[in-house]
Biopython code that builds the backbone (N, CA, C, O; Angstrom):
import numpy as np
from Bio.PDB.StructureBuilder import StructureBuilder

atoms = [
    (1, "MET", "N", (0.834, -1.410, 0.015)),
    (1, "MET", "CA", (-0.150, -0.439, 0.039)),
    (1, "MET", "C", (1.086, 1.272, 0.377)),
    (1, "MET", "O", (0.940, 2.355, -0.190)),
    (2, "PHE", "N", (1.768, 1.054, 1.041)),
    (2, "PHE", "CA", (2.773, 2.024, 0.887)),
    (2, "PHE", "C", (4.057, 2.378, 0.060)),
    (2, "PHE", "O", (4.969, 1.551, 0.043)),
    (3, "ALA", "N", (4.193, 3.644, -0.677)),
    (3, "ALA", "CA", (5.121, 3.552, -2.052)),
    (3, "ALA", "C", (5.862, 3.875, -1.185)),
    (3, "ALA", "O", (5.468, 4.241, -0.078)),
    (4, "SER", "N", (7.410, 3.779, -1.625)),
    (4, "SER", "CA", (8.403, 3.783, -0.792)),
    (4, "SER", "C", (9.192, 5.282, -1.391)),
    (4, "SER", "O", (9.000, 5.401, -2.601)),
    (5, "GLY", "N", (9.805, 6.120, -0.949)),
    (5, "GLY", "CA", (10.119, 7.348, -1.357)),
    (5, "GLY", "C", (10.482, 7.409, -2.784)),
    (5, "GLY", "O", (9.921, 8.262, -3.470)),
    (6, "ARG", "N", (11.469, 6.504, -3.401)),
    (6, "ARG", "CA", (12.362, 6.649, -4.442)),
    (6, "ARG", "C", (11.067, 6.415, -5.590)),
    (6, "ARG", "O", (11.113, 6.962, -6.692)),
    (7, "THR", "N", (10.119, 5.683, -5.243)),
    (7, "THR", "CA", (8.588, 5.572, -6.283)),
    (7, "THR", "C", (7.867, 6.428, -6.129)),
    (7, "THR", "O", (6.929, 6.539, -6.918)),
    (8, "VAL", "N", (7.993, 7.163, -5.283)),
    (8, "VAL", "CA", (7.085, 8.414, -5.280)),
    (8, "VAL", "C", (7.988, 9.452, -6.277)),
    (8, "VAL", "O", (7.412, 10.362, -6.873)),
    (9, "LEU", "N", (9.223, 9.271, -6.386)),
    (9, "LEU", "CA", (9.461, 10.795, -6.583)),
    (9, "LEU", "C", (9.811, 10.157, -8.303)),
    (9, "LEU", "O", (9.539, 11.085, -9.065)),
    (10, "LEU", "N", (10.306, 8.916, -9.117)),
    (10, "LEU", "CA", (10.168, 8.108, -9.813)),
    (10, "LEU", "C", (8.651, 8.841, -10.538)),
    (10, "LEU", "O", (8.743, 9.454, -11.601)),
    (11, "ALA", "N", (7.867, 8.752, -10.124)),
    (11, "ALA", "CA", (6.382, 8.619, -10.159)),
    (11, "ALA", "C", (6.217, 10.316, -10.554)),
    (11, "ALA", "O", (5.641, 10.683, -11.578)),
    (12, "ALA", "N", (6.745, 11.135, -9.689)),
    (12, "ALA", "CA", (6.846, 13.057, -10.084)),
    (12, "ALA", "C", (7.346, 13.671, -11.221)),
    (12, "ALA", "O", (7.005, 14.595, -11.961)),
    (13, "VAL", "N", (8.550, 12.624, -11.109)),
    (13, "VAL", "CA", (8.955, 13.025, -12.590)),
    (13, "VAL", "C", (8.598, 12.667, -13.667)),
    (13, "VAL", "O", (8.616, 13.444, -14.621)),
    (14, "ALA", "N", (8.109, 11.156, -13.791)),
    (14, "ALA", "CA", (7.340, 11.243, -15.105)),
    (14, "ALA", "C", (5.990, 12.007, -15.133)),
    (14, "ALA", "O", (5.880, 12.669, -16.164)),
    (15, "ALA", "N", (5.298, 12.068, -14.583)),
    (15, "ALA", "CA", (4.054, 12.712, -14.368)),
    (15, "ALA", "C", (4.260, 14.524, -14.860)),
    (15, "ALA", "O", (3.373, 15.197, -15.384)),
    (16, "SER", "N", (5.668, 15.008, -14.514)),
    (16, "SER", "CA", (6.061, 16.651, -14.642)),
    (16, "SER", "C", (6.429, 16.437, -16.187)),
    (16, "SER", "O", (5.886, 17.218, -16.968)),
    (17, "SER", "N", (7.361, 15.384, -16.760)),
    (17, "SER", "CA", (7.749, 15.264, -17.884)),
    (17, "SER", "C", (6.551, 14.934, -18.480)),
    (17, "SER", "O", (6.429, 15.575, -19.524)),
    (18, "ARG", "N", (5.915, 14.442, -18.334)),
    (18, "ARG", "CA", (4.509, 14.201, -19.457)),
    (18, "ARG", "C", (4.137, 15.906, -19.545)),
    (18, "ARG", "O", (4.312, 16.454, -20.633)),
    (19, "LEU", "N", (3.682, 16.626, -18.514)),
    (19, "LEU", "CA", (2.744, 17.543, -18.000)),
    (19, "LEU", "C", (4.295, 18.914, -19.135)),
    (19, "LEU", "O", (4.044, 19.951, -19.748)),
    (20, "VAL", "N", (5.175, 18.470, -19.007)),
    (20, "VAL", "CA", (5.883, 19.486, -20.118)),
    (20, "VAL", "C", (6.076, 19.324, -21.602)),
    (20, "VAL", "O", (6.266, 20.183, -22.463)),
    (21, "ALA", "N", (5.970, 17.842, -21.703)),
    (21, "ALA", "CA", (5.874, 17.359, -22.788)),
    (21, "ALA", "C", (4.464, 17.570, -23.922)),
    (21, "ALA", "O", (4.490, 17.580, -25.152)),
    (22, "THR", "N", (3.260, 17.731, -22.970)),
    (22, "THR", "CA", (1.973, 18.176, -23.516)),
    (22, "THR", "C", (1.787, 19.589, -23.321)),
    (22, "THR", "O", (0.939, 20.116, -24.040)),
    (23, "ARG", "N", (2.508, 20.433, -22.358)),
    (23, "ARG", "CA", (2.383, 21.862, -22.766)),
    (23, "ARG", "C", (3.440, 22.120, -23.725)),
    (23, "ARG", "O", (3.266, 23.294, -24.050)),
    (24, "THR", "N", (4.371, 21.696, -24.311)),
    (24, "THR", "CA", (5.608, 22.349, -25.429)),
    (24, "THR", "C", (4.422, 22.079, -26.883)),
    (24, "THR", "O", (4.049, 22.951, -27.668)),
    (25, "LEU", "N", (3.990, 20.458, -26.889)),
    (25, "LEU", "CA", (3.328, 20.542, -28.237)),
    (25, "LEU", "C", (2.214, 21.475, -28.210)),
    (25, "LEU", "O", (2.345, 22.363, -29.053)),
    (26, "TYR", "N", (1.031, 21.564, -27.422)),
    (26, "TYR", "CA", (-0.081, 23.328, -27.208)),
    (26, "TYR", "C", (0.397, 24.360, -27.459)),
    (26, "TYR", "O", (-0.068, 25.287, -28.122)),
    (27, "THR", "N", (1.452, 24.254, -26.892)),
    (27, "THR", "CA", (1.892, 25.927, -27.014)),
    (27, "THR", "C", (2.991, 26.228, -28.662)),
    (27, "THR", "O", (3.195, 27.325, -29.182)),
    (28, "GLY", "N", (3.379, 25.221, -29.019)),
    (28, "GLY", "CA", (3.596, 25.148, -30.115)),
    (28, "GLY", "C", (3.182, 25.603, -31.201)),
    (28, "GLY", "O", (3.805, 26.189, -32.086)),
    (29, "LEU", "N", (1.076, 25.061, -31.060)),
    (29, "LEU", "CA", (-0.097, 25.208, -31.918)),
    (29, "LEU", "C", (0.000, 26.892, -32.161)),
    (29, "LEU", "O", (-0.256, 27.531, -33.182)),
    (30, "LEU", "N", (0.328, 27.224, -31.225)),
    (30, "LEU", "CA", (-0.428, 28.960, -30.800)),
    (30, "LEU", "C", (0.260, 29.795, -31.738)),
    (30, "LEU", "O", (1.453, 29.526, -31.873)),
    (31, "PRO", "N", (-0.218, 30.794, -32.458)),
    (31, "PRO", "CA", (0.000, 32.155, -32.653)),
    (31, "PRO", "C", (1.088, 32.821, -32.321)),
    (31, "PRO", "O", (1.752, 33.431, -33.158)),
    (32, "TRP", "N", (1.403, 32.767, -30.967)),
    (32, "TRP", "CA", (1.819, 33.410, -30.170)),
    (32, "TRP", "C", (2.342, 32.956, -29.182)),
    (32, "TRP", "O", (1.576, 32.139, -28.673)),
    (33, "THR", "N", (4.076, 33.147, -28.144)),
    (33, "THR", "CA", (4.079, 32.365, -26.984)),
    (33, "THR", "C", (4.625, 33.414, -26.092)),
    (33, "THR", "O", (5.056, 34.504, -26.468)),
    (34, "VAL", "N", (4.565, 32.982, -24.877)),
    (34, "VAL", "CA", (5.532, 33.901, -23.677)),
    (34, "VAL", "C", (6.860, 33.715, -23.922)),
    (34, "VAL", "O", (7.678, 32.841, -24.208)),
    (35, "GLY", "N", (6.764, 34.767, -23.719)),
    (35, "GLY", "CA", (9.132, 34.570, -23.323)),
    (35, "GLY", "C", (8.962, 35.264, -22.198)),
    (35, "GLY", "O", (8.030, 36.019, -21.922)),
    (36, "ARG", "N", (9.988, 34.955, -21.493)),
    (36, "ARG", "CA", (10.715, 35.513, -20.567)),
    (36, "ARG", "C", (11.810, 36.270, -20.775)),
    (36, "ARG", "O", (12.706, 35.915, -21.540)),
    (37, "VAL", "N", (11.833, 37.696, -19.918)),
    (37, "VAL", "CA", (13.360, 38.285, -19.776)),
    (37, "VAL", "C", (13.805, 38.359, -18.353)),
    (37, "VAL", "O", (13.325, 38.062, -17.259)),
    (38, "ALA", "N", (15.114, 38.969, -18.887)),
    (38, "ALA", "CA", (16.128, 39.196, -17.726)),
    (38, "ALA", "C", (14.858, 39.564, -16.772)),
    (38, "ALA", "O", (13.934, 40.160, -17.325)),
    (39, "GLY", "N", (14.688, 39.140, -14.845)),
    (39, "GLY", "CA", (14.337, 39.442, -14.156)),
    (39, "GLY", "C", (12.577, 38.771, -13.842)),
    (39, "GLY", "O", (11.835, 39.181, -12.950)),
    (40, "GLY", "N", (12.282, 37.784, -14.747)),
    (40, "GLY", "CA", (11.590, 37.217, -15.008)),
    (40, "GLY", "C", (10.077, 37.476, -15.921)),
    (40, "GLY", "O", (9.266, 36.672, -16.381)),
    (41, "VAL", "N", (10.148, 39.315, -15.934)),
    (41, "VAL", "CA", (8.825, 39.742, -16.986)),
    (41, "VAL", "C", (8.368, 39.099, -17.734)),
    (41, "VAL", "O", (9.135, 38.582, -18.547)),
    (42, "ALA", "N", (6.982, 38.824, -17.829)),
    (42, "ALA", "CA", (6.874, 37.778, -18.692)),
    (42, "ALA", "C", (6.010, 38.916, -20.504)),
    (42, "ALA", "O", (5.270, 39.891, -20.371)),
    (43, "THR", "N", (6.230, 38.626, -21.186)),
    (43, "THR", "CA", (6.409, 39.947, -22.752)),
    (43, "THR", "C", (6.021, 38.522, -23.728)),
    (43, "THR", "O", (6.444, 37.366, -23.731)),
    (44, "MET", "N", (4.972, 39.285, -24.549)),
    (44, "MET", "CA", (3.867, 38.440, -25.219)),
    (44, "MET", "C", (5.344, 38.818, -26.483)),
    (44, "MET", "O", (6.168, 39.732, -26.490)),
    (45, "ARG", "N", (5.102, 37.487, -27.536)),
    (45, "ARG", "CA", (5.848, 37.621, -29.138)),
    (45, "ARG", "C", (5.395, 36.735, -30.059)),
    (45, "ARG", "O", (4.734, 35.742, -29.753)),
    (46, "GLN", "N", (5.729, 37.049, -31.256)),
    (46, "GLN", "CA", (5.168, 36.562, -32.218)),
    (46, "GLN", "C", (6.060, 36.383, -33.355)),
    (46, "GLN", "O", (5.988, 37.110, -34.346)),
    (47, "PRO", "N", (7.138, 35.162, -33.203)),
    (47, "PRO", "CA", (8.133, 34.645, -33.726)),
    (47, "PRO", "C", (7.564, 34.745, -35.224)),
    (47, "PRO", "O", (8.581, 34.702, -35.916)),
    (48, "TRP", "N", (6.658, 34.837, -35.917)),
    (48, "TRP", "CA", (6.424, 34.873, -36.836)),
    (48, "TRP", "C", (5.489, 36.380, -37.546)),
    (48, "TRP", "O", (5.443, 36.812, -38.698)),
    (49, "ALA", "N", (5.198, 36.594, -36.971)),
    (49, "ALA", "CA", (4.741, 38.286, -37.497)),
    (49, "ALA", "C", (6.165, 39.310, -37.293)),
    (49, "ALA", "O", (6.339, 40.344, -37.938)),
    (50, "ALA", "N", (6.860, 38.915, -36.534)),
    (50, "ALA", "CA", (8.073, 39.944, -36.523)),
    (50, "ALA", "C", (9.096, 39.689, -37.773)),
    (50, "ALA", "O", (9.550, 40.592, -38.476)),
    (51, "SER", "N", (9.314, 38.606, -37.888)),
    (51, "SER", "CA", (10.056, 38.246, -39.698)),
    (51, "SER", "C", (9.339, 38.890, -40.747)),
    (51, "SER", "O", (9.888, 38.847, -41.848)),
    (52, "ILE", "N", (8.159, 39.523, -40.663)),
    (52, "ILE", "CA", (7.352, 39.448, -42.051)),
    (52, "ILE", "C", (8.202, 40.519, -42.860)),
    (52, "ILE", "O", (8.988, 40.661, -41.923)),
    (53, "THR", "N", (8.536, 41.103, -43.503)),
    (53, "THR", "CA", (8.675, 42.281, -44.484)),
    (53, "THR", "C", (7.455, 42.436, -45.772)),
    (53, "THR", "O", (7.386, 41.597, -46.670)),
    (54, "TRP", "N", (6.954, 43.085, -45.731)),
    (54, "TRP", "CA", (5.846, 43.416, -46.705)),
    (54, "TRP", "C", (6.471, 44.001, -47.802)),
    (54, "TRP", "O", (7.143, 44.986, -47.497)),
    (55, "GLN", "N", (6.463, 43.730, -48.888)),
    (55, "GLN", "CA", (6.650, 44.067, -50.153)),
    (55, "GLN", "C", (5.051, 44.173, -50.950)),
    (55, "GLN", "O", (4.043, 43.502, -50.728)),
    (56, "ARG", "N", (5.271, 45.264, -51.928)),
    (56, "ARG", "CA", (4.597, 46.311, -52.625)),
    (56, "ARG", "C", (4.199, 45.012, -53.847)),
    (56, "ARG", "O", (4.997, 44.178, -54.275)),
    (57, "GLY", "N", (2.768, 45.150, -54.217)),
    (57, "GLY", "CA", (2.507, 43.912, -55.146)),
    (57, "GLY", "C", (2.662, 45.437, -57.082)),
    (57, "GLY", "O", (3.107, 46.578, -57.200)),
    (58, "PHE", "N", (2.190, 44.722, -57.787)),
    (58, "PHE", "CA", (1.602, 45.544, -58.931)),
    (58, "PHE", "C", (0.391, 46.142, -58.706)),
    (58, "PHE", "O", (-0.567, 45.872, -57.981)),
    (59, "LYS", "N", (0.665, 47.085, -59.551)),
    (59, "LYS", "CA", (-1.021, 47.799, -60.190)),
    (59, "LYS", "C", (-1.045, 47.008, -61.341)),
    (59, "LYS", "O", (-0.006, 46.596, -61.858)),
    (60, "VAL", "N", (-1.873, 46.829, -61.666)),
    (60, "VAL", "CA", (-2.656, 46.115, -62.824)),
    (60, "VAL", "C", (-3.271, 47.251, -63.459)),
    (60, "VAL", "O", (-4.240, 47.899, -63.062)),
    (61, "ARG", "N", (-2.500, 47.423, -64.618)),
    (61, "ARG", "CA", (-3.393, 48.531, -65.488)),
    (61, "ARG", "C", (-3.233, 47.506, -67.041)),
    (61, "ARG", "O", (-2.658, 46.473, -67.384)),
    (62, "SER", "N", (-4.259, 48.687, -67.732)),
    (62, "SER", "CA", (-4.142, 48.202, -69.415)),
    (62, "SER", "C", (-3.454, 49.046, -70.394)),
    (62, "SER", "O", (-3.266, 48.820, -71.590)),
    (63, "SER", "N", (-3.030, 50.292, -69.525)),
    (63, "SER", "CA", (-1.870, 51.322, -69.973)),
    (63, "SER", "C", (-0.656, 51.838, -69.592)),
    (63, "SER", "O", (-0.765, 52.950, -69.074)),
    (64, "LEU", "N", (0.459, 51.415, -69.671)),
    (64, "LEU", "CA", (1.518, 51.735, -68.449)),
    (64, "LEU", "C", (1.976, 52.518, -68.679)),
    (64, "LEU", "O", (1.329, 53.123, -69.535)),
    (65, "LYS", "N", (3.283, 53.246, -68.293)),
    (65, "LYS", "CA", (3.237, 54.465, -68.117)),
    (65, "LYS", "C", (4.198, 54.961, -66.686)),
    (65, "LYS", "O", (3.895, 54.785, -65.506)),
    (66, "LYS", "N", (5.526, 55.677, -67.288)),
    (66, "LYS", "CA", (6.185, 55.976, -66.419)),
    (66, "LYS", "C", (6.152, 57.395, -65.454)),
    (66, "LYS", "O", (5.846, 58.559, -65.713)),
    (67, "PHE", "N", (6.643, 56.671, -64.149)),
    (67, "PHE", "CA", (6.161, 57.996, -63.225)),
    (67, "PHE", "C", (6.790, 58.965, -63.130)),
    (67, "PHE", "O", (6.519, 60.164, -63.076)),
    (68, "CYS", "N", (8.321, 57.963, -63.097)),
    (68, "CYS", "CA", (9.220, 59.177, -62.834)),
    (68, "CYS", "C", (10.878, 58.437, -63.775)),
    (68, "CYS", "O", (10.950, 57.439, -64.492)),
    (69, "LYS", "N", (11.912, 59.361, -63.393)),
    (69, "LYS", "CA", (12.637, 58.907, -64.699)),
    (69, "LYS", "C", (13.639, 57.687, -63.898)),
    (69, "LYS", "O", (14.773, 57.625, -64.374)),
    (70, "ASP", "N", (13.392, 56.857, -62.912)),
    (70, "ASP", "CA", (13.652, 55.962, -62.556)),
    (70, "ASP", "C", (13.210, 54.924, -62.908)),
    (70, "ASP", "O", (13.702, 53.802, -62.784)),
    (71, "CYS", "N", (11.955, 55.334, -63.512)),
    (71, "CYS", "CA", (11.231, 53.777, -64.155)),
    (71, "CYS", "C", (11.854, 53.448, -65.637)),
    (71, "CYS", "O", (12.457, 54.224, -66.379)),
    (72, "TYR", "N", (11.498, 51.934, -65.865)),
    (72, "TYR", "CA", (11.521, 51.515, -66.868)),
    (72, "TYR", "C", (11.140, 49.925, -66.833)),
    (72, "TYR", "O", (11.223, 49.028, -65.995)),
    (73, "PHE", "N", (10.593, 50.068, -68.436)),
    (73, "PHE", "CA", (9.985, 48.717, -68.633)),
    (73, "PHE", "C", (10.854, 47.560, -68.955)),
    (73, "PHE", "O", (12.004, 47.619, -69.390)),
    (74, "VAL", "N", (9.916, 46.134, -68.593)),
    (74, "VAL", "CA", (10.492, 45.038, -68.632)),
    (74, "VAL", "C", (9.450, 44.438, -69.428)),
    (74, "VAL", "O", (8.282, 44.822, -69.486)),
    (75, "ARG", "N", (10.096, 43.226, -70.184)),
    (75, "ARG", "CA", (8.654, 42.172, -70.672)),
    (75, "ARG", "C", (9.288, 40.952, -69.957)),
    (75, "ARG", "O", (10.423, 40.731, -69.534)),
    (76, "ARG", "N", (8.452, 40.439, -69.972)),
    (76, "ARG", "CA", (8.646, 38.999, -69.189)),
    (76, "ARG", "C", (7.134, 38.171, -69.253)),
    (76, "ARG", "O", (6.139, 38.892, -69.176)),
    (77, "LYS", "N", (6.935, 36.776, -69.382)),
    (77, "LYS", "CA", (6.212, 36.406, -69.058)),
    (77, "LYS", "C", (5.114, 36.487, -70.067)),
    (77, "LYS", "O", (4.176, 35.749, -69.763)),
    (78, "GLY", "N", (4.911, 37.266, -71.356)),
    (78, "GLY", "CA", (4.332, 37.517, -72.295)),
    (78, "GLY", "C", (3.570, 38.291, -71.459)),
    (78, "GLY", "O", (2.339, 38.257, -71.470)),
    (79, "ARG", "N", (4.406, 39.184, -70.531)),
    (79, "ARG", "CA", (3.257, 40.612, -70.071)),
    (79, "ARG", "C", (4.340, 41.214, -70.216)),
    (79, "ARG", "O", (5.409, 40.696, -70.537)),
    (80, "VAL", "N", (3.945, 43.385, -69.780)),
    (80, "VAL", "CA", (5.395, 44.189, -70.096)),
    (80, "VAL", "C", (4.909, 44.220, -68.643)),
    (80, "VAL", "O", (3.856, 43.710, -68.260)),
    (81, "TYR", "N", (5.817, 44.894, -67.854)),
    (81, "TYR", "CA", (6.083, 45.487, -66.068)),
    (81, "TYR", "C", (7.256, 46.648, -66.134)),
    (81, "TYR", "O", (8.332, 46.709, -66.728)),
    (82, "VAL", "N", (6.373, 47.759, -65.033)),
    (82, "VAL", "CA", (7.314, 48.784, -64.595)),
    (82, "VAL", "C", (7.870, 48.425, -63.646)),
    (82, "VAL", "O", (7.259, 48.206, -62.600)),
    (83, "TYR", "N", (9.311, 48.258, -63.779)),
    (83, "TYR", "CA", (9.923, 48.767, -62.633)),
    (83, "TYR", "C", (10.862, 50.053, -61.974)),
    (83, "TYR", "O", (11.796, 50.609, -62.550)),
    (84, "CYS", "N", (10.426, 50.309, -60.828)),
    (84, "CYS", "CA", (11.436, 51.594, -60.606)),
    (84, "CYS", "C", (12.227, 51.095, -59.215)),
    (84, "CYS", "O", (11.931, 50.438, -58.217)),
    (85, "LYS", "N", (13.501, 51.848, -59.775)),
    (85, "LYS", "CA", (14.401, 51.936, -58.281)),
    (85, "LYS", "C", (14.117, 52.541, -57.319)),
    (85, "LYS", "O", (13.691, 52.174, -56.223)),
    (86, "ALA", "N", (14.391, 53.653, -57.787)),
    (86, "ALA", "CA", (13.177, 55.171, -56.998)),
    (86, "ALA", "C", (12.604, 54.407, -55.780)),
    (86, "ALA", "O", (13.020, 53.692, -54.868)),
    (87, "ASN", "N", (11.526, 54.883, -56.194)),
    (87, "ASN", "CA", (10.002, 54.238, -55.168)),
    (87, "ASN", "C", (9.301, 53.047, -56.091)),
    (87, "ASN", "O", (9.028, 52.947, -57.287)),
    (88, "HIS", "N", (9.164, 52.270, -55.028)),
    (88, "HIS", "CA", (8.237, 51.058, -55.415)),
    (88, "HIS", "C", (7.108, 50.964, -55.423)),
    (88, "HIS", "O", (6.543, 49.891, -55.210)),
    (89, "LYS", "N", (6.573, 51.921, -55.639)),
    (89, "LYS", "CA", (4.979, 51.256, -55.659)),
    (89, "LYS", "C", (4.690, 52.388, -57.048)),
    (89, "LYS", "O", (3.601, 52.889, -57.327)),
    (90, "HIS", "N", (5.572, 52.530, -57.543)),
    (90, "HIS", "CA", (5.355, 52.563, -59.348)),
    (90, "HIS", "C", (4.968, 51.379, -60.016)),
    (90, "HIS", "O", (4.194, 51.317, -60.971)),
    (91, "LYS", "N", (5.736, 50.149, -59.285)),
    (91, "LYS", "CA", (6.172, 49.184, -59.859)),
    (91, "LYS", "C", (3.854, 48.331, -60.418)),
    (91, "LYS", "O", (2.887, 47.952, -59.756)),
    (92, "GLN", "N", (4.149, 48.474, -61.757)),
    (92, "GLN", "CA", (2.330, 48.235, -62.845)),
    (92, "GLN", "C", (3.143, 46.638, -63.402)),
    (92, "GLN", "O", (4.236, 46.084, -63.287)),
    (93, "ARG", "N", (1.952, 46.419, -63.974)),
    (93, "ARG", "CA", (1.444, 45.082, -64.697)),
    (93, "ARG", "C", (0.644, 45.667, -65.448)),
    (93, "ARG", "O", (-0.202, 46.522, -65.186)),
    (94, "GLN", "N", (1.069, 44.951, -66.868)),
    (94, "GLN", "CA", (-0.012, 44.944, -67.574)),
    (94, "GLN", "C", (-0.750, 44.230, -67.471)),
    (94, "GLN", "O", (-0.362, 43.075, -67.301)),
    (95, "GLY", "N", (-2.627, 44.572, -67.523)),
    (95, "GLY", "CA", (-3.581, 43.768, -67.469)),
    (95, "GLY", "C", (-4.439, 43.199, -68.012)),
    (95, "GLY", "O", (-5.167, 42.432, -67.381)),
]
sb = StructureBuilder()
sb.init_structure("model")
sb.init_model(0)
sb.init_chain("A")
sb.init_seg("    ")
for serial, (resi, resn, name, xyz) in enumerate(atoms, 1):
    if name == "N":
        sb.init_residue(resn, " ", resi, " ")
    sb.init_atom(name, np.array(xyz, "f"), 0.0, 1.0, " ", f" {name:<3s}", serial, name[0])
structure = sb.get_structure()
């Protein structure tokens, strides 16, 4: 009926390792995680959102035109594109 101290300790370690494994699997699926910084203060961080750099898409137009002296035409994939080294808002695609 009574368990020895060693058996209780092993049962406690096994139970805690199951909890840790379950917790890490569950938190890995969440879009955010709780991180720790020096001093034990919890902070919220989004590892995938911080690494996203947004890029400008093409404006789709039937009639393309240059907006500045740095814009230039390129023909690729059977379409005409306008690229600009100075201002990426000027990117256009023939539609």
